[in-house]
N, C-alpha and C positions, 0 to 999 in steps of 0.2 A: 189654716185650721180647717176651713170648710172641706178642703181636699182630704185631709187626714180623717175627718169624721165620715166622709163618704167611703173612703177605703175601709174604715173600720166597719161600717155598716154592711158593705159587700162581703167582708170576710165573715162577719157574724151570720149573714144570710147563707153564705156558702157552707159554713159548718152546720147550720140548721138543716140545710138541704141534704147534706151528706148523712146527718144523723137520721133524718127521715128515711133516706134510702136504706140505711142500715136497718131501721125498724121494719120497713116494707119487705126486706128480703129475709127477715127472721133473725138478724144478727146485728147488734150495735157495734160500735167501735170497740176494740181496735180493728181498723180497716185498711191500714197502710200496706200498700202492695209494691213489690220490686220485681222487675222482670230481668231474667238472666239468659244469656246464650253464650256458647263457647265456640271459638274459632282459632285459626292459626294464621301466621303472617304470610298469606298467599293471595294472589289475584283471585283464585277460585272462591275463597271466602269473602273477599272484598265486595264482589258484585252481589253475593247473597246478603251480606250485611246491608248494602244499599237498599235492597228490596225489603228486608225485614224492618229496617229503621223507618223507611218511607211508610210502610203499611202500619207500623206502630203508631205513628203520628196521625195518619189518616183515619185509623179505627178508633182514635181517642181512647187508647189504653191508658188507664189511670196509673199514676206513680212513675218513678224513674225507671230507666233501663240501663243495664251495664253489660258491656261486651267483655268477656273473659278472654284475653288475647294471649295465647301461648306461643312464644317465639324463642329460638335460640339466639345467642348473641350475634351470630353470623347473619341470620335472617333479618334481625332488627336493623342492621346497618343499611340494608337495601330496601327496607319497607317503606311504602309511600302512603299507607292508608290510616295513619294514626288518628286523623281527625274525622273519620267516617262515623264514629259513634262514641258515646261516653264509655271510657275504656279502663279496665284494671289489667295491668300487665301481670302475667302469671309465668313463673319459671316453666319452661317446656319439659314435659316428661315423655315426649315422643320416643326418645331413646332412654329406656329405663335406667336410672342412675345406679341401680344395684345389679340387674341381670343383663343390661345391654340390649334387651329386647326392643325392637322397633314396633311401637303400637301407639299411633297418635291418638286413638280414641280414648286413651286413659286420661288425656288432658281435660276431658269434661268433668269427671268427679274430682280430679286434682285441682281444677280451677275453682269448683264450688267450695272445696275445703279452704283454698287460699283466700277466697272472698270472705268466708265466714271468720277467718282468723285475722285478716288484715284490712278489711273495709269498714269505715265508719258507718256506711249505709246499712251494714248488716246488724248494727246496734239499734237502728231506728226503723225497723220494719216488722210487720206481723205476718204477712203472707208473701210467699215467693212463687212466681210463675217461671218455670224453666222451659225454654223452647230450643229448637234447633235452628241453625242459621238458614237452612233451606226452607223457610216457612214464610207465608204471607198472612198477616192478621186481618181478618175481615170485620171484627167487632170486638168490643172490650171483653177481656178475659178476667172476670172478677171471681176469685175462688169461692167465696161463700155463696154467690149466686149459682155457681156450678154444683153446689151441694157439699163443698169441702168442709171438713170439720177437723179440729185438732185430733190427731190420731187416725183420721180417715182422709187421706189425700184423694184428689181426683186425677185420673190419668186416662190416656187413650189406650185403646186395645192393640196389643201386638201378638196376635194369635199364633205366630210362627215360633214363638219361644217355647218349643216342646220340651225343653230341658226342665221346665217346672213340673212336668208329669212323670219324669223317669229318674234314673239313677243319678243324674247330674244334680238335681235338687237335694237328693238324699245325702250326697257327698259333701255339699257346700253349704248347707244350712241345717240347723237343728230343728227347724220348723218348716219342712217341705210343704206341709199342708197350707201354709200361709203364702206360698209363692204365687204372685200374680203376674200374668203375662201383659205387661204394660210398658209404655214408653212414649216418646214423642212430645206430648203435652203433659206437664206435671205441674199441679197446683197444690201447695201444701203449706201448713203453718211453719213458721220459722223454727219453733221448738222441735218439730218433727225433723226438719232439715238438719238441725244441729246434731240430733241423735243419729240421723241416717248417713250423713256425708262421709265421715271417716270410714264407716262400714262399707259404704258404696265403693270407696277407693280400694279398701282392703280386699274385698270380695272380687273386684275386677282383677286385681293382681293375682289372686288365688285361682280363678277360673282360667286366666290367661296362661298360667304356668301348668295347668292340668292338661297337657298335650294328649294324654291317653284317652280323653273324652271329647276330643274336638270333632269326632265323626259326625256327618250330616244327620244320621239317623238318631243321634243323641241330642245334638244342639239345634238342628234345623239350619245350621250355617251351610249355605250352598257351596262354600269354598272349602269347608272342613279345615280352616286355618285359624280358628279362634277369633275371627274378626268381630264377632258380636259379644265378646267377653264382657265388654262394659255394660251391655244391656242386662246380661245375667248378673253382673255385679250389683246393679241397681235392684233387680228383683230379689236376689238372695239377701242383699243388705237390708232391704225393707222387711223381708220375712224375719231376719234375725232380731230386729228391733220391734217387731210385732205390729207393723203398719199394714192394715188391710185397705185396699184402694176401692174407691167408687169408680168403677170402670165404665167409661162412656165411649161408645163407638160411633157417635154422631157429631161430636164437636169438631173433629178433624177429618179431612178427606184428602185423598191423593187425587190431583187432577187426572182425569181419565176414568175415574171410578164413578159409578152411578149412585147419587145419594138416595137414601130411603125417602119414601113418600112423606111429605110434610117437614122434612128436615132441612134446615138452612145452616150449614157448617159455619163456624166462625174462624176456622183456620185451615189454610192450604198447606200441604206438605208435599212439595214437588220433587221428592227424592226419586221418583220413577219416571221413565219417559212417558210422554202422553201425546196423543195425536188428535187433530181435528181435520177431517177430510184428508187432503194430501199434505197438510202442514204438520210438523212434529217438533217436539222440543225434548231434549235430554240434558240435564245439568252436567253429565259426565263428558259431554262434548266440549265443555268450556272449562277444563281444568286449568289451563294456563292462560285464560282469556283476560286481557287487560282492558276490557270493555269499559270499566269505570273511568279509566284515564284516557281513553281514545275518544276525543270530542266528536259528538254527533253520531256515534255508532250505537245502535240498539240491537236487541235480539230480533230475528226475523219476525215481521208482523204476521199475526194470525189472521184468520178470516174475520170479517166484520160480523156483528150480530145479525144483520139482515141476511147474510150468506148462510150463517149457521141455521137460521130459521127454516131455510129451504132444504137443509141436508137431512134432517131427521124428522119422521112423522111422530114417533113415540115421544110424548111430552117429557117423561122422566129422563130419557136418554138425551133429549135436546137440552134439558137443564144441565146435564153433566157437561155437555159441549160448551154451554155458556160459562160454566165455572172455569173450564180450562182456559178459555180466552181471557177471562177476567184475571186469572193468575198472571199470565205472561204480560198482559197490558199494564197491570199494576207494577210489575217489575220494570217495564220500559218507562213508565211514568217516573218512577224513582230514579232511574238512570238519567233521564232528561233533567231533572232537578239537580242531580249531583253534578252533571256537566256544567250547569249554570253556576253552581257553587265553586266549581273548579276554575272559573273564569273563561270557559269556552264561549266563543261567539255564538250568537243566536242562530240556530239552524234554519235553512230555507223552508219555504212552505211545502208541505206534502199533505196528501189526503189523510195519511195515517196520523201525522202530528196534529192535524186539525181535529181529528176525532179524539185523540188522547186529551186534548185541551178543552174539549167541548163540554157543555152543560149535560149533554146526554150521557157522556162517560162518567161525569161526576155523580149523576143520579144513579147510574148502574152500579157504582162502587161506593155508594154511601154506607156508613157504618151499619153492620148487621147486629141485631140484638137477639137474645135467646128466645126460643119458642119452646113450648112444652114438649113437642116431639124431640127437639135437639137436646133438651136437658135430660131426657130419660137415660138412666144408666142401664147397663146390660141386665142387671137384676130386675129393674123396674120394667124393662122391655119384655123380659121373660114372663113376669107376672101378668102384664097386659095381654100377651099372647095366650097364656093359659086361661085367663078369664074370658077372653073374647073368642078364642078358637077351640081350645080343648074343653073349656067350661068346666074344669075340675080344679077349683082354687086350692084345694088341699094337696094336689099332686105335685111332686117335685119336677122341675124342668128337665126334660129328657136330654141327656148328652148324645151327641151324634158323632159318628166316625165314618169317613168315606173311604172305600177301598176299591182298587181295580187291579186286574191281572194282566201281566205282560210276560214276554220272554226276552232273552239276552240278544236282541238284534236292534240294529239302528232303525228298522222299520217301526218297531214299537217305541223307540226312543223319541222320534219326532212326534209321535202321537202323545206320548207322555208329556213332552214340553207343552204341547197345545192344551191338554187337559188341565195340567197344573196351573198354567197361566190363567186360564178361564176360571178355575176354582177360586183363585184369589180375587178376581174381578167380580165374581158372582155374589160374594158375601155369604157363601155357604158356611154354616157354623161348624165348629169342631175341626179335627185334624184330618189329614189324608195320608194314606199309606198305599204304596205300590207293592203288590205281591209279585215278586220277580222269580219265575221258574227258569232255572238254568241247569245244564249238565255241568260236571266238573270242568270238562274241556272248554265249554263256552265261557264259563266263569273266568277262566285264566286270561282270556282275550278280551273280556268285556271292559268297556271304558266308561259306561254311563252310570256308575254307582251313585253319583251325587246329584242326579237330576231331581230327586224327590226322596223323602223319607221312605225306607224300603225294608220289606221283610223278605228274606231269601227263602226259596222253596226248592227242594229237589225236583228236577224235571220228571214229568211222567209222559213226555211226548212219545217216547218208546216205552210201552207198558212193560213193567218189570216181570210180569208173569206170562203174558201172551205174546209179547214182542210186537204188538199192533202199534203202528204209527198213527197217533191221533192227538195232536197238540192241544185240541180244544178241551181235553180232559184236565188240563192243568188248572183251569178256572175253579172247578169244585175242589180239586185236590189242594190247591193253594189256600182257598177259604178255610178248609178243614185244618190245614197245617197252621195257619195264622191263629185260629181259634184255640188250638192246643198249645201254642208256643209263646203267644204274645200276652202281655199284661193289658187287658182291655177293660176300660172303666165306662164305656159308652153304653147307653141303653138301647139306642137304635143304630143300625148299620145301613148305610146307603152303598149299594153295589153298582158300579158303573162298568162300562167297557172303555178301553183305551181310546178308541176312535170317537170320542164324544167331546163336545164343547159345552160347558155350563153357561147359561145365560141368566141364571138367577138361582136363589137357594131352593133346595128340595128338602123340606122338613116334614117330620111325621105329623106334627100338630096341624100343619096346614092341609095336608092331604089325608088326614084322619087315620093314619096307620095306628094300629094297636097290637097288643100281644094277641097272637092268633089270627090277625087280619093284616097281612103285609100288603103293601101297595106296589103295583107294577104297571107296565104299559102293554098294550095289546100286540100280540104276535099271531095274527089270525091265520097265517099259513100253516100253523101247527095242527094240521088236520088229523093227526094221529090221536088227538084227544077225543075224537068223535067216532073212532072205528075200532077194529079189533086190536090195534096196537095198545091202546090204553087198557083194554080188557086183559091183554096178555101180561102187562107190566105193572099194573097196580090193582089192588083189591078194591079201590074206590074210583073207578073210571068217571063216575058222575062228578067227582071233585076236581077233575083235571081242568086247570085253567090254561088257556093259550096266551101266555105272558112271557116277558123277557125284556132285556135292554136295561131298564132302570128298575132296581129292586130296593124297597125300603122295608126292613124287617127288624122286629124286636130281637135283641141278642139272645133271649131265652129260646125263641123259635129257631133261630139260626143254629144254636148249639145242638138242638135236637135234629135239625133238618140236614145239616152239612154232610154227615156221613151217608144219609140216604141219597142225597144229590149225587155224590160220587158213585155210590153202589149202583144206582139206577142208570147212570151214564154208562158204566161198564156193561151193564146188563143189555141195554138197548144197542150199544155198539157191537156186542157179540151176537145179536139176533140178525144175522145177515139175511136170513130168509124173509125179513120184513123191511128190507131197504127200498123196496119199490116206491117210485114217485107217487103212485096212486094211494099208497098207504101212509107214507111219511110226509109227503109234500116236498121232499128233497129232490130238487131238479136234477141232481147228479146221481140219485139213487145209490149213494156211496156211504151212507151213514154219517155224513159230515155234521148233521145237526143232532146227533145223539145226545150231546150235552144239554141241549135245549129241552129235549124230552126227558132227560135225566132230572132236570129242574122241575118240570111240570109233574112228572110221575112221583118224584120224591115228595113234593108238596102235597100231592093228592093222598099219598100213604098216611100223612099226618093230618089230613083234612084241613090243610091251611087254605082257606078260601080268600082269594086276593080281591082287593079293591082295585079295579082296572080303570086307570085314568088315561084318556087319550089326549089330554091337554098338557102332559108333561114333556113329551118328546116329539120331535119332528125330524124328518130326513130332508136335508137341503135338496131342493129340486121339487119338492112337493108343494102343492098350493095350501097355504095355512087356512084354518077356519077363521072367519072374521072375529076380531076381538079377542082371540086367544093369545096369551103371552106365554109361549112355550119356554120351558126351563132348560131344555137340552137339544143341541144339534147332534144327530147321529149320522156321520158322513160315511157310512159303510157302502153307500151306493154312489155311482157317478153322478155329478150334478153339473149343470151348465147354465150359462147365460149368453144367449146368442152363439157366437163362435168360440167363446171361452168355456173351458170346462176343467174340472178336477176329478180324477179317479184315483183314489188312494192306492188301488192295486198297481198303478203305474210307478209308484214310489217304493215298491217293496225292496228294491236293491239300490236305491239312491240314498247316499249318506247325507241326510239333511242336517245332521247334528254336528259332525266333526269338520265339515267343510264351511269355511267362513262365508257368511252371507247367503248361503243356499236358501231358497224359498220357493214357494209355489208361484205360478204365473199370476201377476197382478190382475184382480177382477176388474170389470168395467166400472167407470165412475157412475154412481147412482143417478146423477143428473142426465145421463145418456139413455136411461131406460124408457121404453115405450110407455106413455101415460094412458093409452087408450083403454087397456084392460087392467083394472085394478087388482084383480086376483093374480094375474101374471106378474104385475109389478111388485106386489107383496112377496110373491114367491122368489123373485129375482133379488129383492132386497135382502131376504134371509140368506140366500146363497152367497151374496157378496159379503154379508156380515160374517159368515162362517169362515170364508177364505181370508178375510182381513184379520180375523182374530188369530187364525193359524200363523199367518205371516208376521203378525205383531209378536206373537210368542217366540217365533224363530229369530226375529230381529233382536229382541231383548236377550235371548239365549246367546247369540253370537256377540252381542255387545258385552255381555258379562264375562265371556271368555277372552275378552281383549282382542278380538279380531281387529286387524289393522283397518284404518279408515279407508273405505273403497274410493273415496274422492281424492285421496292424497297419494296413493301408490298405484303402480301399474297393475292391471288385472292379472298379468302373468305371475306376479308375485303374491297374489292375494292369499294363496294357500301354501306358500312356500315353506312354511314352518310354524311352529307354535310360539306365540309370544307369551313367554312365561312371566311377564311382568304383571303382578297382581295390582289391580286398581285399589290403591290404599283406602282405608276407611277414614273418612274425614267426618268429624262431627258425629252424626248418628248414621249407622249403617242401615238406612231405611230401604235400600234397594232390595233387601231380602224378601219383601213382600211380593215381589214379582215372582215370576215363574222360577222354580228352583232349578238351577243348572250347574254345570261344572266346566272347568278348563280341561280339555281333553285333547290328545294328540290328533292330528288331522289325518284323514284318509283321502288320498288324492286319486283313488281309483276311478272317481267320476268327476270330470271337470266340465262344467257347463259353460264357463266363461270363454270369451274369444282369446286366442293367443296374441301376445304382443307383436306388433309390427317389426320386421327386420328387413335387411337388405335383400331384395328379391333375387339378384344374381348370385350372391353367396349362398342363399337358401337353396336355389335350384342346383348349383354345383355340388353342394354338400349332399343333397338328396341322391344324385346319381352315383356319387362315390359310395354312399352307404348302401344303395340298392345293389351295386356291383359286388360289394363284399358279401351281402346277404345271399345273392344269387350264387356266387362261387361256393360259399359255405354249404348251402343246401345241395348243390350238385355233388360236392364231395361226400356228404352224408348219404345221399341216395346211392352212389356207387358203392360205398362201404356196406350199406345195407344189403344190396344185391349180392355182393361177394360172400358175405358171411351167413346170410339167411338160407340161401339155396332152396332146395325142395322142401325143407322142414318148415318153411314159413307158413304160418297159419293166419287165415283171415279172421277178422273179428266182425262180428255182427253188431252194427250200431243200433242203438235204440233211438227211436224217434218219438219224441213227446209232443203232442199237440196241445197248445194252449186253448182251452175251451172258454170261449167268450161268455160272459155272464148273459143269462137269459134276460129278456125284456121284462120278465115277471119280477116285479119289484118287491117280492115278499121277503127275501131273506138273503140277498147276495152277501151278506155278512153282517146281518142285523145283530149278531152277538159281538161285533166289534173286532174280530180278529181275522176276517177274510178266510176262514178255515176251509171253505168249500172250494176255493179256487187253487189249492195246492195240487195242481194237476199232475205234477211229477210223482207225487206219492199216493195219489188217489187211484182208484181203479177206473181211470178214464182212458 
């Protein structure tokens, strides 16, 4: 009896405590929570399930959890993981019963519908949290504490769902204005889920069948295969039933990303590859991995916290590295416990296992609880920024759109891959669009259409009126074409060059851009602003600003200015009498920087005076100002660290995109840098960071086009053909937030790898046989040529082009990002 009374007292106190918690958070009961996640009968999902279930318990997530397990009858017969989590079996819809379409992602909404219709748990719950299997929970996810209300779910931000802003939403929902770009983490009231779930499934089927609108520039799907139809099914379904989300971009983070200052995420989403020093992890490397059932085997151990402490001086970047190792260490901890549950013998001692079991690790991974910065929704963050930075509370938050100009060449394609990858890492708000200038002939051969959302522009490299060959004019021409042909709802436009790497967001409110006051970076070598050149080409030479590189301009200013930018570029380019270096600063005296003057003179005509900020952009290889956190690398110039170097001009004809695993030379390890001179060390650290970001972008690109694993096949076969096997979408197709790329045919014209070893005797014999045949053939052709050409033969005078090495003057060897000045074959050099 005493025990019963004690238990009753505990129960009452527990209910009182929960009631108080409800009062403190602004909402009383109902507070019952149920967590759901969807998987299939595969090893790939089993190890993810182990990680999620372990973190669910460790984070003290309230309420029960259910795994929605979609399996075919054949898969179920061989399946070993039925006891890994509380499970509801769901009939598989991977192969659609009506259309026969193979699309495993549809199992997620189908599983939720099945749970609502068949589970007793669904009748005894008020709030539902929906996660993906490839997640690690760091702290309790309580919907009402996140700000969720009935009719207002909370969700994570998926900014790449550009179909919410274009024809896709208009085709698939009667309320496109309600379409929210969300996914990943969903927390909603059960009544909202009951209304949404059937529509989620229906809209997924609808978008999946709309093949006419699968293109990347419409959906943002890098494969243009409809793989993210389920995500649009959710957003369009929610719009149909009138659900507007509270969008939070702080609760969830991808390991490898840098958290915002003061933000402590409560959820890891490891859908993208991430690295810490020389260590890396990608879930796609473990598709068929039976690590759950292989006793004693864990994922490769990451660096220890003490090692990470020495890797990075920037505290925010260092915090990102700590989050990355926490994610994989939690996964490994879950696997250790699962192996024990499987009956595996206790593994032997190791330093890593000792660390995982230590109090230190337990303290580092204790449950995280919500902080005010983490709780801020995107609307609230916007309001805070407006109040603190813009100081205009009544003004609407300005939308941003980033654009950059390229041409139909692989030279620009690898730059595109680097820029887009860094765009996503940087947290830059808004969308990004590539302005792609191509001739009809180039466009027929071009294979890089799906690298990024693209606006196509007729090429003006060869001027249609004068015949002048000047590719740099494509930049203002493309901007003008985009303004006249695209549906643009952004208030501010950020204009970049392709050869840039973003390190952080560039926003008009932070850098004080306003209508009539664009922001840009200094280009001091544009001396024509100070002499007769400006007096000849603008009525307001006193308003000529020496700027370029990064431009942040109000859309109204850009609409007025773009035509002048193009016109002044043509005008300066035609003024050959003023090409001299002492007038323009152009070291080639060939008019190659006419486009830059076109910008400055066009802006002067409208009296657009720039806010010139020297803390936005830095060239790798330059010594940074102490304490400045530069937002952009502009790698138009060669940069080096010791004997290692990168010069983008050397990669003009190297196919970095279509050749599997092509990359730049690995930079030195930061730990090897000379510590004596801090300025030099900081310079070299920035150079290493730029190179590593470029190589990381290329690696992710090649991984997404299913390049064969270089560790499992011979190098000679590395580029032997295209692997047309698409990596299937499992669970949530979160890999999309990485750099946007495409599967493309390989070009083997440049082969950097060593040939496979073969028998030396046979190789030598074959060489002499082939050489003999070649010699005989050439001799025969020479004789025939002499016989038939006779005295009428004419000599041809060959042209010799000298490659002019860039001057040591670091002013502008391609500060506009396209290396225009070193096209020596077409310049007057």
